[in-house]
C-alpha positions in Angstrom: 28.2 -17.2 -8.1 28.8 -13.4 -7.8 32.3 -12.5 -6.6 32.1 -8.7 -6.9 29.8 -7.4 -4.3 28.8 -4.0 -2.8 28.2 -4.9 0.9 27.3 -2.5 3.7 25.8 -2.2 7.2 22.5 -0.2 6.8 23.1 1.6 10.1 26.3 3.0 8.6 24.9 4.1 5.2 24.6 2.4 1.9 27.3 4.4 0.0 25.2 4.6 -3.2 23.4 7.5 -4.9 20.0 6.4 -3.4 19.1 3.8 -0.8 18.6 0.6 -2.7 16.5 -1.3 -0.2 13.1 -0.2 -1.4 14.1 -1.0 -5.0 15.5 -4.4 -4.1 12.4 -5.4 -2.1 10.1 -4.3 -4.9 8.2 -3.4 -6.8 5.6 -3.2 -4.0 1.9 -2.4 -4.0 1.0 1.1 -2.9 -0.9 1.6 0.3 -3.3 4.4 -0.8 -4.9 5.0 2.6 -8.1 7.0 3.3 -8.9 8.2 6.8 -11.1 10.7 8.6 -10.0 12.7 11.7 -12.1 12.7 14.8 -13.0 16.3 13.8 -14.4 15.0 10.5 -11.5 16.1 8.2 -10.8 13.7 5.3 -7.3 12.6 4.5 -5.7 10.6 1.7 -2.1 9.5 1.4 0.1 6.9 -0.3 2.5 4.6 1.5 5.2 2.6 -0.2 5.7 0.3 2.7 2.5 -1.7 2.5 1.2 -5.2 1.8 -1.4 -8.0 2.4 -0.1 -10.3 5.1 -2.9 -12.9 5.6 -6.0 -14.4 3.9 -8.2 -15.4 6.8 -8.7 -13.0 8.4 -7.4 -10.7 5.6 -4.8 -8.3 7.2 -3.3 -5.2 5.6 -0.1 -3.6 7.1 1.5 -0.3 6.3 4.2 1.9 7.9 4.2 5.6 8.2 5.5 8.6 10.2 3.5 11.0 12.3 5.7 13.9 11.2 4.7 13.7 7.6 1.3 12.0 7.7 -2.0 12.7 9.5 -3.0 9.2 8.6 -1.4 7.5 11.7 -3.1 9.8 14.1 -6.4 9.5 12.4 -6.2 5.7 12.4 -5.3 5.7 16.1 -8.2 8.1 16.9 -10.9 6.4 14.9 -9.7 2.8 14.5 -10.6 2.8 10.8 -9.1 3.3 7.4 -9.6 2.4 3.7 -7.2 1.0 1.1 -7.6 2.1 -2.5 -6.0 0.4 -5.6 -3.7 2.7 -7.6 -4.0 2.2 -11.3 -2.1 3.9 -14.2 -5.1 6.1 -14.8 -5.0 7.3 -11.2 -1.2 7.4 -10.7 -0.8 11.2 -11.1 -3.7 11.8 -8.7 -2.1 9.4 -6.2 1.1 11.3 -6.5 -0.7 14.6 -5.9 -2.2 13.2 -2.7 1.3 12.7 -1.3 1.8 16.5 -1.1 3.0 17.7 2.4 0.7 20.7 2.7 -2.5 21.6 4.7 -4.9 20.8 1.9 -7.8 18.4 1.4 -6.1 15.7 -0.7 -9.3 14.5 -2.2 -10.1 18.0 -3.5 -6.5 18.8 -4.4 -6.2 15.6 -6.5 -9.7 16.0 -7.9 -10.9 12.7 -6.4 -14.3 11.8 -5.1 -14.6 10.6 -1.4 -17.0 7.8 -0.9 -18.1 6.8 2.6 -17.6 3.2 3.6 -20.4 0.8 4.3 -18.8 -0.7 7.5 -16.4 2.1 8.4 -16.6 5.9 8.3 -13.2 6.3 6.5 -13.5 7.7 3.0 -12.8 5.5 -0.1 -11.7 6.8 -3.5 -14.7 6.5 -5.7 -12.6 6.4 -8.9 -10.6 3.4 -7.7 -11.4 0.0 -9.2 -10.9 -1.9 -5.9 -11.3 -0.5 -2.4 -11.1 -2.2 1.0 -12.6 -1.1 4.3 -10.4 -1.8 7.3 -10.6 -1.7 11.1 -7.5 -1.2 13.2 -5.9 -4.2 15.0 -2.8 -2.5 16.2 -0.6 0.6 15.8 2.9 0.3 17.2 6.0 2.5 17.1 9.0 0.8 15.5 11.9 -0.3 17.6 15.3 -1.6 16.4 17.2 -4.5 17.8 18.7 -2.3 20.5 15.3 -1.2 21.7 15.6 2.3 20.3 12.4 3.8 19.2 12.2 5.3 15.6 9.7 7.8 14.3 7.7 5.2 12.3 4.5 3.4 13.2 3.4 0.0 11.9 -0.4 -0.2 11.4 -2.2 -3.5 11.1 -5.8 -3.5 10.0 -8.4 -6.2 9.3 -10.3 -6.0 6.0 -14.0 -6.0 6.8 -15.4 -5.1 3.4 -14.1 -5.4 -0.2 -15.4 -3.5 -3.3 -14.4 -4.7 -6.8 -15.5 -3.1 -10.1 -17.3 -5.8 -12.1 -15.0 -4.9 -15.1 -12.1 -6.5 -13.1 -13.8 -9.9 -13.0 -13.8 -12.2 -16.1 -16.4 -14.5 -17.5 -15.1 -17.3 -15.2 -15.7 -15.1 -12.1 -11.9 -14.7 -11.7 -10.3 -11.4 -10.7 -7.9 -10.2 -13.4 -5.2 -8.0 -11.9 -3.8 -6.8 -15.3 -7.1 -5.2 -16.3 -6.5 -2.4 -13.8 -3.0 -1.6 -15.1 -2.1 -1.3 -11.5 0.9 0.7 -10.4 3.6 -0.5 -8.0 6.3 1.5 -6.2 9.8 0.5 -7.6 12.2 2.4 -5.3 14.5 5.2 -6.2 13.4 8.9 -6.1 10.6 8.5 -8.6 10.4 5.0 -10.0 7.1 3.0 -10.6 6.1 -0.1 -12.5 2.8 -0.9 -14.3 1.3 -4.4 -14.4 0.1 -5.4 -17.9 -1.1 -8.6 -19.5 2.1 -9.1 -21.5 4.2 -9.3 -18.2 2.1 -12.2 -16.9 3.4 -15.8 -16.8 2.3 -18.8 -14.8 4.0 -21.6 -12.8 2.3 -24.4 -11.0 3.7 -25.5 -7.6 5.8 -28.7 -7.9 4.3 -31.9 -6.6 6.2 -34.7 -4.8 4.5 -37.2 -7.1 5.7 -35.4 -10.2 9.3 -35.2 -8.9 9.2 -38.6 -7.2 10.3 -37.3 -3.8 
């Protein structure tokens, strides 16, 4: 049992060099989100607060701010977005797409926009896995006191999935390590890469095996 602890109330500050929460709850998959404005302008931006939250129907959720991202407004206006897998090969381009400037992120990061089959939102053609999503909800975040914060939680249903055949093995199983996918690890600039040598397996325990 640990007896020396650094404890704090998040509302009062963490007292460390960098907020540890996004490093503690991590590494996390990156929400590399493609959208199109109602005027037809393409947008691409990465979000570190992102994940899959259900199988059937498949639901993706990410959180962002209006002040820094056009994504939230575009999703609300059009009801559509794409998610694109960030791999080690695309990591630098993903980072470029996070720039806060009035630029076309696809052009700036030298990426190819690819129109969806069921949504009009652009996908990243170079990404090994992409998903097309339709908006379920977009709600402003409130704390336990009911105070609104400048963050919006976006929930979308996956309606189409595209996987590069190179990611599927001879047994028709998707192999995550083949992509060398990149995860956000907190801190000002920390990331992790998934490789085959970090993989290990554990089967769920059974009541029969443990006689309980």
